TINU-200729 format. One record per residue: residue in one letter; x negated, y, z of N, C-alpha, C in turn. Coordinates in steps of 0.05 Angstrom, whole numbers, padded with zeros to 5 digits, always signed. Example, Ala and Ser with C-alpha at 12.3 -4.5 7.8 and 13.67 -1.06 7.14 Angstrom:
residues 2
A-00264-00114+00156-00246-00090+00156-00264-00066+00156S-00257-00045+00142-00273-00021+00143-00258+00001+00157
END
This chain:
residues 294
M+00285-00351-00013+00269-00331-00005+00250-00310-00005V+00245-00292-00017+00222-00265-00022+00243-00240-00014I+00240-00226+00023+00250-00203+00010+00221-00176+00003V+00231-00169-00005+00208-00140-00004+00222-00117+00013I+00209-00099+00023+00211-00071+00038+00194-00061+00024T+00203-00036+00003+00179-00027-00007+00196+00010-00012G+00175+00016-00015+00181+00064-00024+00169+00071-00014P+00171+00099-00015+00153+00110-00016+00134+00121+00017T+00113+00137+00027+00112+00121+00053+00132+00162+00073A+00131+00145+00103+00144+00160+00120+00170+00152+00110V+00182+00132+00096+00206+00125+00096+00220+00107+00118G+00215+00103+00129+00222+00071+00153+00232+00041+00142K+00206+00036+00129+00196+00015+00113+00202-00005+00134T+00174-00001+00165+00159-00011+00184+00190-00022+00194K+00200-00005+00204+00226-00004+00220+00249-00025+00212M+00249-00016+00181+00281-00032+00170+00267-00062+00166S+00234-00080+00171+00233-00108+00157+00228-00113+00194I+00226-00092+00211+00220-00106+00237+00259-00120+00243E+00277-00096+00240+00301-00100+00242+00311-00139+00222L+00304-00130+00189+00309-00167+00172+00293-00177+00197A+00268-00181+00198+00256-00194+00212+00274-00225+00226K+00286-00211+00266+00304-00211+00276+00337-00229+00267C+00339-00214+00239+00358-00209+00224+00368-00251+00198F+00343-00241+00201+00347-00274+00179+00312-00290+00180N+00305-00298+00200+00292-00311+00209+00268-00317+00207G+00250-00274+00202+00235-00268+00186+00210-00267+00193E+00173-00274+00176+00156-00261+00197+00162-00246+00165I+00133-00222+00173+00128-00197+00164+00095-00202+00145I+00106-00195+00125+00063-00208+00120+00055-00165+00100N+00036-00160+00097+00022-00132+00091+00027-00129+00058A+00047-00122+00060+00038-00105+00023+00023-00077+00025D+00016-00063+00051-00010-00044+00036-00049-00049+00041S-00042-00031+00013-00076-00047+00019-00100-00036+00038T-00084-00001+00043-00107-00007+00070-00089-00017+00097Q-00079-00034+00105-00068-00046+00131-00094-00070+00134V-00100-00086+00113-00125-00102+00118-00134-00096+00137Y-00147-00060+00132-00176-00065+00145-00167-00059+00190C-00187-00074+00202-00198-00070+00222-00200-00034+00224K-00180-00026+00248-00182+00001+00262-00176+00011+00246M-00162+00024+00226-00159+00041+00208-00125+00047+00210N-00131+00038+00240-00101+00042+00258-00073+00074+00238I-00084+00080+00259-00069+00116+00265-00067+00127+00229G-00082+00121+00221-00090+00143+00197-00076+00126+00163T-00075+00093+00182-00052+00084+00158-00022+00084+00166A-00019+00083+00183+00012+00086+00203+00007+00065+00200K-00010+00031+00209+00008+00021+00218+00020+00013+00234V+00029-00024+00231+00059-00031+00251+00039-00028+00284T+00047-00027+00308+00033-00027+00335+00054-00046+00347E+00026-00055+00360+00035-00090+00375+00067-00086+00383E+00073-00050+00402+00106-00055+00413+00129-00059+00386E+00108-00051+00370+00136-00037+00334+00141-00070+00330K+00122-00098+00330+00114-00117+00317+00140-00134+00337E+00161-00133+00369+00170-00138+00384+00171-00166+00375K+00138-00175+00389+00137-00203+00374+00147-00217+00347I+00149-00205+00330+00153-00220+00310+00132-00220+00295P+00127-00239+00274+00098-00250+00280+00097-00230+00246H+00072-00223+00246+00065-00214+00221+00035-00223+00210H+00041-00216+00189+00010-00236+00170-00016-00207+00145L-00031-00212+00141-00057-00205+00133-00056-00154+00136F-00060-00165+00166-00058-00143+00182-00084-00148+00195D-00109-00123+00194-00122-00128+00216-00147-00148+00201I-00145-00150+00175-00160-00184+00169-00187-00179+00153K-00195-00160+00145-00216-00139+00146-00225-00135+00155D-00263-00128+00159-00274-00106+00169-00273-00080+00143V-00270-00062+00158-00284-00032+00127-00306-00037+00107T-00332-00044+00121-00348-00051+00111-00343-00058+00091E-00325-00085+00101-00322-00097+00069-00300-00109+00044E-00312-00114+00018-00283-00116+00002-00265-00122+00002Y-00252-00119-00018-00222-00134-00007-00200-00128-00034T-00204-00146-00061-00187-00149-00076-00171-00146-00082V-00153-00147-00105-00126-00148-00116-00125-00178-00121Y-00144-00182-00125-00148-00223-00122-00152-00229-00104D-00166-00227-00078-00161-00238-00071-00134-00233-00045Y-00122-00209-00048-00096-00205-00032-00069-00220-00048Q-00078-00224-00075-00056-00247-00088-00062-00285-00082K-00091-00291-00072-00090-00314-00061-00078-00312-00032D-00090-00289-00015-00076-00289+00012-00046-00295+00015C-00034-00282+00003+00000-00271+00005+00008-00289+00002R+00005-00306-00028+00014-00337-00042+00020-00356-00010A-00013-00365-00004-00019-00371+00016-00001-00369+00037C+00001-00342+00055+00023-00337+00079+00056-00339+00063I+00061-00341+00039+00095-00348+00031+00103-00364+00036E+00075-00394+00022+00082-00415+00022+00078-00426+00051D+00060-00415+00071+00067-00422+00101+00107-00414+00110I+00100-00388+00103+00122-00392+00117+00155-00406+00111I+00158-00415+00084+00172-00426+00066+00176-00456+00083S+00156-00466+00072+00156-00489+00095+00159-00492+00124R+00167-00477+00137+00169-00473+00158+00206-00464+00165G+00210-00464+00153+00236-00457+00150+00243-00424+00149K+00229-00408+00156+00222-00380+00152+00228-00357+00132T+00234-00340+00133+00231-00314+00106+00205-00301+00106P+00198-00305+00089+00173-00285+00079+00197-00257+00084I+00183-00236+00083+00184-00207+00082+00154-00199+00071L+00170-00177+00055+00132-00171+00051+00132-00146+00058V+00121-00121+00067+00133-00086+00075+00099-00072+00062G+00107-00056+00047+00086-00035+00048+00088-00023+00008G+00077-00002+00003+00081+00006-00014+00055+00014-00026T+00050-00015-00039+00016-00017-00057+00032-00048-00079G+00051-00024-00103+00069-00039-00118+00040-00065-00123L+00016-00049-00136+00000-00067-00148-00003-00093-00138Y+00002-00108-00106-00008-00120-00098+00024-00133-00096I+00041-00112-00085+00066-00134-00094+00069-00152-00128K+00079-00137-00138+00058-00143-00163+00043-00171-00170A+00018-00166-00169+00002-00190-00158+00000-00219-00145A+00017-00208-00122+00027-00238-00100+00048-00256-00121L+00074-00234-00114+00105-00258-00132+00104-00252-00156Y+00082-00243-00171+00092-00253-00217+00072-00263-00219D+00077-00280-00252+00058-00292-00252+00034-00273-00270Y+00016-00263-00247-00010-00262-00254-00037-00272-00259N-00052-00275-00274-00070-00284-00275-00091-00259-00264F-00108-00256-00238-00135-00245-00240-00153-00247-00229N-00172-00248-00245-00204-00267-00240-00231-00249-00227L-00237-00280-00204-00246-00269-00191-00271-00252-00198E-00276-00226-00185-00299-00212-00202-00331-00217-00182N-00345-00229-00207-00370-00233-00189-00390-00209-00180Q-00389-00197-00188-00409-00163-00179-00389-00140-00178T-00390-00128-00157-00381-00098-00153-00404-00079-00160Y-00396-00055-00166-00404-00043-00172-00401-00004-00158N-00408+00004-00145-00405+00033-00135-00411+00054-00151Y-00389+00074-00154-00384+00097-00173-00382+00118-00163D-00388+00122-00124-00387+00145-00116-00399+00167-00120E-00411+00158-00142-00427+00205-00164-00414+00213-00176Y-00401+00185-00194-00385+00199-00204-00355+00217-00207S-00347+00234-00213-00324+00248-00211-00302+00221-00223N-00263+00243-00222-00252+00232-00246-00257+00214-00267E-00265+00261-00278-00266+00248-00303-00276+00239-00324E-00319+00226-00320-00335+00212-00316-00334+00195-00317L-00302+00174-00297-00312+00151-00290-00281+00147-00333Y-00262+00164-00313-00243+00158-00338-00260+00154-00364D-00286+00176-00368-00285+00175-00394-00304+00142-00403M-00313+00144-00393-00322+00116-00386-00299+00083-00396L-00288+00087-00382-00255+00065-00387-00244+00075-00410I-00249+00101-00415-00225+00087-00443-00258+00081-00468Q-00271+00093-00465-00296+00082-00485-00287+00044-00484V-00282+00035-00464-00286+00006-00468-00259-00012-00465D-00247+00019-00452-00217+00000-00458-00200+00018-00463P-00199+00034-00501-00177+00051-00510-00153+00053-00510N-00142+00017-00494-00122+00021-00497-00099+00029-00470S-00121+00026-00451-00108+00031-00414-00087+00062-00416D-00086+00043-00389-00049+00066-00394-00065+00078-00354I-00083+00075-00351-00081+00079-00326-00079+00110-00313H-00069+00119-00307-00068+00157-00296-00097+00159-00297I-00126+00177-00299-00145+00196-00301-00149+00184-00271N-00120+00206-00253-00137+00209-00224-00123+00188-00205N-00116+00166-00229-00118+00137-00198-00137+00128-00203R-00162+00127-00191-00182+00130-00199-00197+00105-00182K-00183+00086-00161-00186+00069-00158-00179+00043-00164R-00159+00043-00191-00154+00035-00211-00170+00043-00245V-00179+00063-00241-00203+00057-00262-00223+00043-00263E-00232+00057-00219-00259+00034-00213-00252-00003-00225R-00232-00004-00216-00221-00029-00222-00231-00041-00254A-00215-00026-00268-00215-00033-00283-00236-00025-00313I-00267-00016-00314-00285-00012-00305-00299-00029-00291T-00293-00035-00269-00318-00070-00256-00299-00083-00271Y-00275-00080-00278-00263-00120-00297-00289-00120-00324Y-00287-00098-00334-00299-00096-00358-00321-00109-00359R-00347-00100-00338-00369-00097-00329-00374-00132-00328N-00353-00139-00324-00350-00174-00310-00332-00193-00335H-00333-00184-00345-00313-00209-00367-00310-00203-00390N-00336-00179-00394-00332-00175-00414-00317-00166-00441K-00295-00168-00430-00265-00143-00450-00257-00131-00424P-00236-00111-00445-00213-00106-00441-00199-00101-00410M-00188-00092-00391-00160-00105-00379-00154-00115-00386S-00134-00091-00401-00106-00089-00419-00104-00110-00436S-00127-00120-00437-00121-00156-00452-00111-00168-00443N-00107-00162-00421-00098-00195-00408-00061-00185-00411Q-00062-00211-00414-00035-00221-00415-00021-00214-00396K-00005-00211-00393+00012-00197-00364+00047-00204-00358S+00055-00235-00348+00076-00234-00346+00094-00219-00332D+00134-00222-00339+00136-00214-00316+00153-00231-00309N+00156-00260-00311+00164-00276-00300+00153-00275-00257L+00179-00276-00231+00178-00285-00209+00179-00316-00215L+00153-00316-00193+00147-00339-00175+00166-00344-00166Y+00178-00328-00139+00188-00326-00129+00226-00310-00139D+00238-00325-00120+00259-00312-00112+00263-00291-00097S+00267-00265-00102+00242-00252-00103+00280-00227-00105L+00277-00208-00080+00304-00188-00064+00286-00162-00069F+00278-00133-00080+00270-00122-00075+00282-00091-00066I+00287-00082-00045+00293-00062-00030+00282-00052-00037G+00285-00019-00036+00277+00003-00039+00292+00018-00016L+00279+00042+00009+00291+00066+00010+00278+00090+00005T+00280+00094+00007+00296+00126-00017+00312+00135+00003T+00299+00173+00007+00314+00204+00018+00305+00229-00002D+00325+00238+00004+00316+00270-00011+00305+00273-00015R+00275+00295-00030+00255+00284-00030+00248+00316-00020T+00273+00336-00006+00256+00351+00021+00263+00342+00037I+00280+00317+00049+00280+00307+00071+00253+00288+00075L+00245+00273+00050+00214+00255+00053+00192+00281+00058Y+00198+00309+00055+00162+00333+00049+00165+00322+00067E+00183+00328+00093+00190+00342+00104+00185+00318+00135R+00190+00302+00134+00169+00269+00140+00150+00267+00150I+00133+00276+00111+00118+00270+00118+00097+00290+00130N+00105+00306+00118+00099+00345+00145+00084+00334+00172K+00121+00321+00182+00111+00322+00211+00095+00293+00211R+00096+00271+00205+00081+00246+00211+00037+00263+00219V+00046+00271+00189+00011+00282+00197+00014+00298+00216D+00031+00306+00239+00023+00316+00268+00028+00297+00282K+00047+00276+00277+00048+00250+00291+00022+00244+00307M+00014+00232+00278-00026+00217+00277-00034+00227+00278V-00036+00267+00282-00056+00286+00302-00057+00280+00329E-00023+00269+00346-00016+00276+00358-00029+00254+00377D-00018+00221+00363-00029+00203+00364-00069+00195+00372G-00077+00219+00357-00103+00211+00354-00120+00205+00325L-00114+00219+00310-00121+00211+00274-00145+00219+00287I-00145+00244+00290-00185+00264+00286-00195+00246+00300E-00191+00241+00322-00214+00217+00342-00218+00192+00314E-00200+00172+00310-00201+00150+00306-00222+00161+00273A-00225+00183+00265-00241+00187+00245-00250+00193+00239K-00263+00201+00264-00286+00211+00279-00312+00197+00277Y-00301+00174+00292-00304+00145+00299-00320+00132+00273F-00303+00132+00243-00323+00124+00234-00338+00149+00209Y-00330+00178+00207-00360+00185+00211-00388+00192+00232D-00388+00184+00246-00405+00179+00272-00420+00151+00259L-00399+00140+00243-00423+00105+00240-00434+00102+00213K-00424+00137+00196-00439+00137+00166-00414+00111+00164I-00399+00109+00162-00388+00099+00144-00373+00118+00126N-00372+00110+00097-00358+00114+00060-00350+00104+00052S-00342+00076+00061-00340+00062+00046-00323+00054+00025R-00301+00049+00020-00268+00041-00011-00252+00045+00005A-00264+00033+00035-00233+00019+00044-00234+00050+00068I-00249+00063+00068-00243+00089+00084-00234+00101+00066M-00258+00118+00048-00251+00135+00031-00227+00142+00011T-00215+00120-00002-00197+00110-00015-00157+00120-00007P-00158+00121+00014-00140+00122+00034-00131+00162+00036I-00111+00163+00049-00108+00200+00048-00105+00202+00074C-00138+00222+00087-00138+00227+00113-00148+00225+00118Y-00177+00197+00117-00200+00201+00134-00220+00216+00114K-00232+00219+00088-00248+00235+00064-00239+00264+00075E-00209+00273+00081-00210+00308+00081-00224+00315+00108L-00206+00294+00137-00224+00306+00154-00253+00300+00153F-00266+00279+00140-00306+00285+00140-00299+00303+00123M-00279+00316+00119-00284+00350+00096-00304+00365+00118Y-00284+00369+00130-00276+00377+00171-00313+00369+00184F-00312+00346+00187-00327+00346+00202-00357+00354+00189D-00357+00351+00155-00367+00362+00152-00387+00399+00150G-00361+00403+00165-00353+00441+00157-00353+00455+00128T-00342+00438+00115-00335+00452+00098-00311+00464+00079I-00286+00452+00114-00254+00463+00110-00253+00465+00129S-00234+00483+00142-00221+00487+00176-00210+00457+00172L-00210+00467+00204-00184+00434+00208-00163+00435+00196N-00153+00465+00206-00124+00474+00192-00110+00462+00144E-00147+00467+00144-00149+00465+00111-00137+00428+00109A-00147+00424+00137-00154+00389+00127-00130+00384+00126L-00116+00383+00149-00088+00371+00147-00079+00387+00129D-00059+00409+00117-00064+00412+00094-00057+00402+00083L-00087+00399+00070-00095+00366+00049-00075+00349+00039I-00074+00329+00079-00077+00313+00077-00038+00308+00065R-00024+00333+00075+00008+00342+00080+00009+00338+00043Q-00009+00350+00036-00006+00356-00003-00007+00332-00018R-00037+00330-00008-00037+00297-00021-00017+00272-00021S-00011+00268+00010+00012+00248+00013+00034+00251+00002R+00055+00283-00010+00069+00272-00008+00059+00274-00057K+00048+00290-00058+00033+00268-00084+00034+00246-00081Y+00022+00229-00067+00022+00195-00063+00050+00192-00079A+00071+00209-00054+00099+00196-00053+00114+00202-00087K+00105+00221-00081+00122+00218-00112+00107+00196-00133R+00078+00179-00138+00067+00176-00153+00094+00149-00149Q+00092+00142-00124+00099+00110-00119+00131+00115-00127Y+00156+00140-00132+00175+00127-00136+00174+00124-00171T+00156+00139-00176+00148+00130-00211+00149+00101-00217W+00124+00082-00203+00109+00067-00201+00139+00046-00197F+00143+00042-00178+00167+00023-00164+00195+00031-00195N+00194+00046-00195+00223+00049-00216+00208+00040-00242H+00190+00040-00260+00178+00035-00280+00164+00013-00275Q+00158-00010-00252+00150-00029-00250+00170-00055-00243L+00187-00046-00225+00201-00069-00211+00226-00063-00215D+00242-00079-00203+00257-00087-00210+00293-00073-00177V+00290-00056-00181+00292-00046-00146+00324-00034-00135K+00327-00033-00118+00357-00036-00103+00350-00025-00080W+00364+00008-00098+00350+00028-00080+00377+00036-00053F+00364+00047-00034+00377+00052+00000+00373+00074+00006T+00400+00099-00003+00401+00110+00016+00377+00113+00047V+00359+00123+00063+00367+00121+00087+00380+00149+00105D+00395+00132+00125+00411+00149+00148+00389+00149+00167F+00378+00164+00170+00350+00176+00189+00370+00186+00220I+00404+00201+00203+00407+00204+00236+00422+00174+00256N+00425+00161+00238+00439+00131+00250+00430+00110+00233F+00398+00096+00234+00385+00080+00218+00396+00060+00224N+00416+00050+00241+00431+00031+00232+00447+00021+00214N+00455+00041+00217+00475+00041+00180+00473+00035+00155T+00439+00047+00165+00431+00026+00130+00411+00003+00135V+00409-00010+00164+00400-00039+00164+00426-00057+00155K+00452-00042+00159+00473-00054+00163+00486-00063+00135K+00474-00043+00121+00474-00046+00081+00457-00057+00077V+00436-00053+00086+00412-00074+00071+00432-00113+00074K+00425-00107+00101+00427-00137+00103+00455-00149+00099E+00476-00116+00091+00499-00152+00074+00489-00150+00034E+00473-00134+00037+00458-00141+00000+00457-00160+00005I+00427-00172+00028+00413-00186+00025+00439-00218+00026I+00452-00220+00058+00474-00238+00040+00486-00241+00011K+00496-00219+00003+00506-00236-00026+00481-00236-00041K+00463-00229-00046+00454-00244-00055+00439-00273-00060T+00436-00271-00021+00424-00304-00019+00466-00326-00013C+00489-00324-00016+00506-00321-00021+00516-00350-00047
END
C-alpha cells in the first residue's frame, strides 16, 4: 500500500510521516513541488537531516533552482521510487501539499513531455488567463493559479490541442490510502503566522538574499511564497514588515485553496491534529492504516 500524508501548510505532515515510516517500515517520497530544488530549504519548510531520523527520503534536492521540473518529470520519478520501495518490501509514504503531483503519480494520468518551454514573466495573471481562454475555453483553471495557467498554455503550444481535452482517469494505479491532517482555521492561521517568524529566525531572509544577489528569478524561485515577497523588500519597494505580512497573508490564502483542492480531487480521510499531544493523532492514523491493511 502507498500511504499519502497531505493537508495544508504548517499542519504537521513532516512529523507525521516520520512516525509512520518508523512504524510501517516506510520510506518517504517528497510530494511538494518546491522541495525538489536544492538550497531552497527554509523558504520551503524542507525536512532537516535531524528531523529525518535516518529514514530514507526521496525526491528532495534533486534539481538546481535554474532547472525546469514539470509534473511529467515528477510522475516518472515518483513512480520509479514507488516501484523501487515496494520491490524491497517497504512502504512508500508520499508527503506534501502539491495535490497535482500526488494525483499525477498515483492515478492513470497521461502527461506529455513538453518539447519547448516558454517564459511568461512579462504577462499579468489577467493577460495569461485571456490567452488560455482563447485556446482552451473549457478550462476550469482559476485565474490566480498562475503556474497551472502557464502550464496549460505551454501544453497547447507544444501539442496544438487544449489541455482540457485530455482524458483524465480516476483509476488508481496503486492501492493507496489518503491521510489528511487538519485543524481549526484559527489555529492553522496562527501556526502559519508563527511559522513565518520561525523561518525568519532560522535564516529565511539570508536564504532569499543569496538567490537575490545571484539575480536568480527562475520559476523555481518565483513560484513559492516567500522569495518573491522578500525580493520586493530587497528592491526597496516595500518594507521588511510589509514583505513578511504579505508572506503570512498569501500562505493563509494558499492553505484555504489547498483544502478546496483536496476535498474535490482526492478521497481523503481527515484527522484533526492534537498539537498538545501529537502522539494522540499519530495513534489514530496508525489505527486507520492497520484497519485498511487487515
